[in-house]
C-alpha positions as CSV (number, residue, x, y, z in Angstrom):
1,M,-9.0,5.3,38.9
2,I,-8.8,6.3,34.6
3,V,-5.2,6.8,33.4
4,I,-4.4,8.2,30.0
5,L,-1.3,8.1,28.8
6,I,-0.1,10.4,25.9
7,F,2.9,10.5,24.2
8,V,4.5,13.0,22.2
9,A,6.4,12.0,19.3
10,T,8.9,13.8,16.9
11,T,9.4,10.2,15.3
12,P,7.2,7.5,14.0
13,V,4.8,5.9,16.6
14,K,3.6,2.8,17.1
15,P,0.9,1.6,19.3
16,L,-1.4,-1.3,19.5
17,V,-3.7,-2.1,17.1
18,P,-6.0,-5.3,16.3
19,S,-6.1,-7.9,14.7
20,G,-2.2,-7.2,14.3
21,I,-2.3,-5.0,12.2
22,K,0.9,-3.1,12.1
23,R,0.3,1.0,11.5
24,N,2.5,3.7,11.6
25,F,1.3,7.3,13.3
26,D,3.7,10.2,12.6
27,G,3.3,12.1,16.1
28,F,0.9,13.0,19.1
29,L,-2.3,13.8,16.9
30,F,-2.4,10.7,15.1
31,F,-2.1,9.1,18.7
32,L,-4.9,11.0,19.2
33,T,-7.0,10.1,16.5
34,Y,-6.7,6.3,17.1
35,A,-7.3,6.1,20.6
36,G,-10.6,8.0,20.2
37,M,-9.3,11.1,22.4
38,D,-9.2,13.8,19.8
39,S,-11.8,15.4,20.2
40,Q,-11.4,15.2,24.4
41,F,-8.0,17.5,23.3
42,F,-9.0,19.3,20.3
43,K,-12.4,21.3,19.8
44,K,-13.7,21.5,16.6
45,S,-14.7,24.8,14.9
46,L,-16.7,25.5,11.8
47,Y,-15.0,25.0,8.4
48,K,-15.3,28.5,6.8
49,S,-12.7,28.4,4.2
50,A,-14.3,29.6,0.7
51,A,-13.1,28.5,-2.3
52,L,-9.9,30.3,-4.4
53,N,-10.6,31.4,-8.2
54,I,-6.9,30.5,-9.9
55,D,-6.3,33.7,-10.2
56,Q,-6.8,34.2,-6.7
57,Q,-5.5,31.0,-6.0
58,I,-1.7,32.0,-7.7
59,S,-1.5,35.1,-5.6
60,L,-2.1,33.1,-2.5
61,L,1.3,31.0,-3.6
62,K,3.3,34.4,-4.1
63,G,2.2,35.9,-1.3
64,K,3.2,32.6,0.2
65,G,6.7,33.2,-1.6
66,L,6.2,30.5,-4.0
67,L,8.2,31.7,-7.6
68,I,6.4,31.6,-10.3
69,E,7.8,32.3,-13.7
70,D,5.3,31.7,-16.2
71,I,2.4,32.5,-15.0
72,Q,0.1,31.4,-17.6
73,A,1.5,27.7,-17.5
74,A,1.2,27.6,-13.4
75,K,-2.9,28.8,-14.5
76,Q,-3.3,26.4,-16.9
77,W,-1.6,23.1,-14.6
78,L,-3.7,24.3,-11.8
79,S,-7.3,24.4,-14.1
80,H,-6.6,20.5,-14.4
81,I,-4.2,19.8,-11.7
82,S,-6.8,21.1,-8.6
83,Y,-4.9,23.4,-6.4
84,F,-5.8,21.3,-3.0
85,R,-3.8,18.4,-5.1
86,F,-0.9,20.7,-5.7
87,K,-0.7,21.7,-1.9
88,Q,-0.6,18.0,-0.8
89,Y,2.9,18.3,-2.8
90,S,4.5,21.5,-1.4
91,Y,3.9,20.6,2.1
92,S,7.7,19.7,1.9
93,F,9.0,23.2,0.8
94,K,7.5,24.9,3.5
95,D,9.6,26.3,6.2
96,Y,7.9,25.2,9.4
97,K,10.3,27.4,11.6
98,N,8.0,30.4,10.8
99,A,4.4,30.1,11.4
100,D,3.6,32.2,8.6
101,G,3.4,29.3,6.5
102,N,5.4,30.5,4.0
103,Y,8.2,28.9,1.2
104,I,11.6,28.2,1.8
105,P,13.3,30.6,0.5
106,G,14.1,30.0,-3.5
107,T,11.2,27.4,-3.9
108,S,9.5,27.3,-7.4
109,F,6.4,26.2,-8.8
110,E,8.2,24.2,-11.5
111,M,9.7,22.2,-7.8
112,V,6.5,21.6,-6.5
113,R,5.4,20.3,-9.6
114,G,8.8,18.5,-10.4
115,L,7.8,16.4,-7.3
116,Y,4.0,15.6,-8.4
117,V,5.5,14.4,-11.8
118,F,7.8,12.3,-9.9
119,D,5.3,10.7,-7.7
120,R,2.7,10.1,-11.0
121,K,5.8,8.2,-12.4
122,L,6.5,6.3,-9.1
123,K,3.0,5.2,-9.0
124,M,2.6,4.2,-12.8
125,I,6.0,1.9,-12.3
126,V,4.5,0.9,-8.7
127,F,1.3,-0.1,-9.8
128,S,2.4,-2.4,-12.8
129,A,4.6,-4.5,-10.2
130,I,1.7,-4.9,-8.1
131,E,-0.2,-6.1,-11.1
132,N,2.1,-9.2,-11.6
133,I,2.4,-9.8,-8.0
134,E,-1.6,-9.8,-7.4
135,I,-1.8,-12.1,-10.9
136,S,0.9,-14.6,-9.6
137,L,-0.8,-14.4,-6.1
138,K,-4.4,-15.2,-7.5
139,T,-2.7,-17.9,-10.0
140,Q,-1.0,-20.1,-7.1
141,I,-3.9,-20.0,-4.4
142,S,-6.5,-21.3,-7.6
143,N,-3.8,-23.4,-9.2
144,T,-2.7,-25.1,-5.9
145,L,-6.3,-25.5,-4.2
146,S,-8.2,-26.4,-7.1
147,C,-5.6,-29.3,-8.2
148,T,-6.3,-30.9,-4.5
149,H,-10.1,-30.2,-3.6
150,G,-12.1,-29.2,-6.8
151,A,-12.6,-26.2,-8.6
152,H,-15.4,-25.1,-6.1
153,W,-12.7,-25.2,-2.9
154,Y,-13.7,-22.0,-1.4
155,L,-17.5,-22.9,-1.0
156,N,-16.4,-25.1,1.9
157,A,-16.4,-23.3,4.8
158,D,-13.5,-25.6,6.1
159,H,-11.1,-24.5,4.4
160,F,-11.1,-21.3,6.5
161,I,-10.3,-20.2,9.9
162,S,-13.7,-19.6,12.0
163,E,-14.8,-16.7,13.9
164,E,-14.5,-19.0,16.9
165,E,-11.2,-20.3,16.2
166,R,-9.7,-16.8,15.1
167,R,-10.9,-15.6,19.3
168,K,-9.3,-19.0,20.4
169,I,-6.2,-17.8,18.8
170,S,-6.4,-14.2,19.7
171,R,-6.9,-15.5,23.4
172,N,-3.2,-17.9,23.6
173,A,-1.8,-15.2,21.0
174,R,1.3,-13.6,22.5
175,F,3.0,-10.0,22.5
176,E,3.0,-8.8,18.9
177,E,2.0,-12.0,17.1
178,E,-0.3,-11.9,14.5
179,I,-3.6,-12.4,14.3
180,P,-5.9,-13.1,11.2
181,K,-8.9,-10.4,10.6
182,N,-12.6,-12.1,10.4
183,F,-13.3,-13.7,7.2
184,D,-17.1,-14.1,7.4
185,H,-17.4,-17.0,4.4
186,G,-21.5,-16.2,4.4
187,K,-21.1,-12.5,3.6
188,F,-17.9,-14.1,1.1
189,L,-20.3,-16.4,-0.9
190,K,-23.3,-13.7,-0.6
191,D,-21.2,-10.8,-2.3
192,I,-20.2,-13.4,-5.0
193,E,-24.2,-14.3,-6.1
194,R,-24.6,-10.6,-6.2
195,E,-22.3,-10.0,-8.7
196,Q,-23.2,-13.1,-10.1
197,E,-27.0,-11.8,-10.6
198,T,-25.7,-9.6,-13.7
199,P,-22.2,-10.6,-14.3
200,T,-20.3,-7.8,-17.0
201,E,-17.3,-10.2,-17.6
202,I,-18.6,-12.3,-21.1
203,F,-16.8,-15.8,-19.5
204,L,-19.1,-15.1,-16.1
205,Q,-22.1,-14.3,-18.5
206,S,-21.2,-17.5,-21.0
207,Y,-20.9,-19.5,-16.9
208,K,-24.1,-18.5,-15.6
209,K,-26.0,-19.4,-18.5
210,Y,-24.6,-23.3,-19.5
211,Y,-23.5,-24.5,-15.6
212,D,-24.9,-24.5,-12.1
213,P,-23.6,-24.0,-9.1
214,I,-24.1,-20.2,-9.6
215,Y,-20.6,-19.7,-7.8
216,P,-17.8,-20.0,-10.9
217,P,-14.7,-22.0,-10.3
218,S,-12.0,-20.8,-8.7
219,W,-10.1,-19.4,-11.3
220,M,-12.7,-17.3,-12.4
221,L,-13.3,-16.6,-9.2
222,M,-10.2,-15.2,-9.1
223,E,-10.9,-12.4,-12.4
224,M,-13.6,-11.3,-10.1
225,I,-12.1,-10.5,-6.7
226,T,-10.0,-7.2,-5.4
227,F,-5.9,-7.8,-4.3
228,G,-7.8,-6.8,-0.8
229,T,-9.9,-9.6,-0.9
230,V,-7.8,-12.1,-2.1
231,S,-5.1,-11.4,0.6
232,H,-8.1,-11.3,3.5
233,M,-8.6,-14.6,1.7
234,F,-5.5,-16.4,2.2
235,E,-4.4,-14.5,5.5
236,S,-7.9,-16.7,6.8
237,L,-6.9,-20.4,5.2
238,K,-6.3,-22.9,7.8
239,P,-2.9,-24.2,8.2
240,S,-2.2,-26.5,5.6
241,E,0.0,-28.3,2.8
242,E,-1.3,-25.9,0.1
243,K,-1.2,-23.1,1.9
244,N,2.7,-24.1,2.6
245,A,3.3,-24.6,-0.7
246,I,2.6,-21.0,-1.8
247,L,4.8,-19.3,0.9
248,E,7.2,-22.3,-0.3
249,N,7.0,-20.5,-3.8
250,F,7.7,-17.0,-2.7
251,K,10.2,-18.0,-0.1
252,L,8.3,-16.4,2.6
253,T,7.2,-17.1,6.2
254,K,3.7,-16.6,7.0
255,K,3.8,-13.7,9.1
256,Q,6.4,-11.7,6.3
257,F,3.7,-12.8,3.4
258,I,0.5,-11.9,4.8
259,S,2.6,-8.5,6.0
260,W,3.3,-7.9,2.4
261,L,0.2,-9.0,1.0
262,H,-1.6,-6.1,3.5
263,C,1.2,-3.5,2.6
264,F,0.8,-4.1,-1.3
265,S,-3.2,-4.0,-1.2
266,F,-2.7,-0.5,0.7
267,I,0.0,0.8,-2.2
268,R,-2.2,-0.6,-4.9
269,N,-5.0,1.4,-3.7
270,K,-3.3,4.2,-3.5
271,C,-1.7,4.6,-6.8
272,A,-5.1,3.2,-8.1
273,H,-6.8,6.3,-6.7
274,H,-3.6,8.8,-7.1
275,A,-3.2,9.7,-3.8
276,R,0.1,11.0,-2.8
277,L,2.6,7.9,-2.7
278,V,6.0,9.9,-2.1
279,Y,6.8,11.3,1.6
280,S,3.4,9.5,3.0
281,P,3.5,7.4,6.3
282,V,3.4,3.7,5.0
283,I,0.6,2.7,7.0
284,F,0.7,-1.3,6.7
285,Q,4.1,-1.9,7.0
286,P,5.8,-5.1,5.5
287,S,7.5,-7.6,7.9
288,M,11.2,-8.1,6.5
289,P,13.0,-11.3,7.4
290,Q,14.9,-11.6,10.4
291,K,16.4,-14.8,10.1
292,K,20.0,-14.7,7.5
293,S,19.2,-17.3,5.6
294,R,16.6,-15.0,4.6
295,I,17.7,-11.7,4.7
296,F,17.6,-10.3,0.9
297,L,19.7,-7.2,1.3
298,A,23.2,-5.8,2.2
299,E,22.0,-3.3,4.1
300,A,19.0,-4.7,6.1
301,D,20.1,-2.9,9.3
302,Q,20.0,0.7,7.2
303,V,15.8,-0.7,6.3
304,E,13.1,0.9,8.7
305,N,10.5,-1.1,7.5
306,N,7.8,1.8,8.1
307,T,9.5,3.6,4.4
308,L,8.5,3.5,0.8
309,Y,12.0,2.1,-0.2
310,A,11.2,-1.1,2.0
311,V,8.2,-1.8,0.4
312,L,9.8,-1.0,-3.0
313,C,12.5,-3.6,-2.3
314,C,9.9,-6.2,-1.4
315,L,8.2,-6.0,-4.5
316,Q,11.5,-6.0,-6.7
317,F,11.8,-9.5,-4.3
318,M,8.6,-11.1,-5.3
319,L,9.0,-9.9,-9.0
320,S,12.0,-11.7,-9.0
321,I,10.2,-14.7,-8.5
322,C,6.7,-14.5,-10.3
323,N,8.1,-12.3,-13.3
324,E,11.6,-13.0,-14.5
325,Q,11.2,-10.2,-17.3
326,S,10.0,-7.5,-15.0
327,T,11.6,-4.2,-15.9
328,F,10.6,-2.8,-12.8
329,S,14.1,-2.5,-11.2
330,K,15.3,-1.0,-14.4
331,E,12.4,1.8,-14.2
332,L,13.1,2.6,-10.8
333,V,17.0,2.9,-11.5
334,Q,15.6,5.0,-14.0
335,L,13.8,7.2,-12.4
336,T,15.4,8.3,-9.5
337,A,18.3,8.9,-11.8
338,A,15.9,11.5,-14.1
339,F,14.7,13.5,-10.7
340,P,18.5,13.8,-8.5
341,G,16.5,16.4,-6.6
342,I,14.3,14.0,-4.7
343,N,15.4,13.7,-1.0
344,Y,15.7,9.8,-1.6
345,D,17.1,9.6,2.5
346,R,13.4,10.5,3.7
347,L,12.0,8.0,1.6
348,G,14.3,5.4,3.4
349,F,16.9,4.8,0.7
350,S,20.2,3.1,1.9
351,G,23.7,4.7,1.1
352,H,24.7,2.1,-1.3
353,W,20.3,0.8,-2.5
354,K,21.7,0.7,-6.3
355,E,24.9,-1.8,-5.1
356,E,22.6,-4.2,-4.0
357,V,22.0,-7.6,-5.8
358,I,18.0,-7.2,-6.1
359,W,18.2,-4.2,-7.9
360,Q,21.1,-5.7,-10.4
361,L,19.2,-8.6,-11.5
362,P,19.3,-8.7,-15.0
363,S,16.3,-8.4,-17.4
364,K,15.3,-11.3,-19.7
365,T,13.4,-8.8,-22.0
366,A,14.8,-7.4,-25.5
């Protein structure tokens, strides 16, 4: 007998997922989609929506109750920021109590545009912050392991958790214990070989011309690989003094650090590909410190780790370690002050967030 449990939730639910990845799904549809049961409950239909020209888009928006004072400005904006993209930011202004999908009375085109501009500015400062952290992480890994095991330490598969070892960890894992994802060392090296066939960076071209092996030293490798790859690489390193030293440098446990890296990689990709950040779910959630000695927020009990604010706090914590001259805190405070109409409660901001020590760290820049 097969029993299928279905949960209908108005608040985020957390289904069990493989490889220790913590995901956040908002409600019934996401649960069914993840479980692969969505097609059993929802019959697909042929997509028939036709493309609309700019005038038709304006008419449709006005018909839904959106106030548009400057029609020409709206047309110009929609000509370069697609109608579909605009809609992603307009959902927060819809009246879902009615089935007609109209906007809440008083909603204007400029209000939706303002949310878009806020999101764009937020992504710019978040992307810059993650850049600092990515470079710091790569430097820490390369310096620490190269000085102990040589410039080409990563060629030795013994430094990484094998698939057999990963399966053993999985079999013996306790409930909700983090299980490292599979790191295919052979494929990783093949990818490097392929990229080194036609290197685009001058330093890689020079290395290929004058040196062997084809694999560059660790400090060059770090300039080649993505944040996602280096996060996966660190997670897959076997326990060692070098790995512990890196964790200690960032003042985080292994579970916290790895969850933060995966979260930052996810957020970084959203920023890089111009996806909506504001009011969107944080799929890969950072694990927040639980021990009193490691808690860095006075209002930690009010901060949910599936919110954007939790991510911003984690970014600031790491920046305070790897870049004392970062202006991230100052820029975020200024941005929130410039956009008072944003629903910061919905983003997870605590009531007195500006009073937290991490947001008051003085900048050493002039």
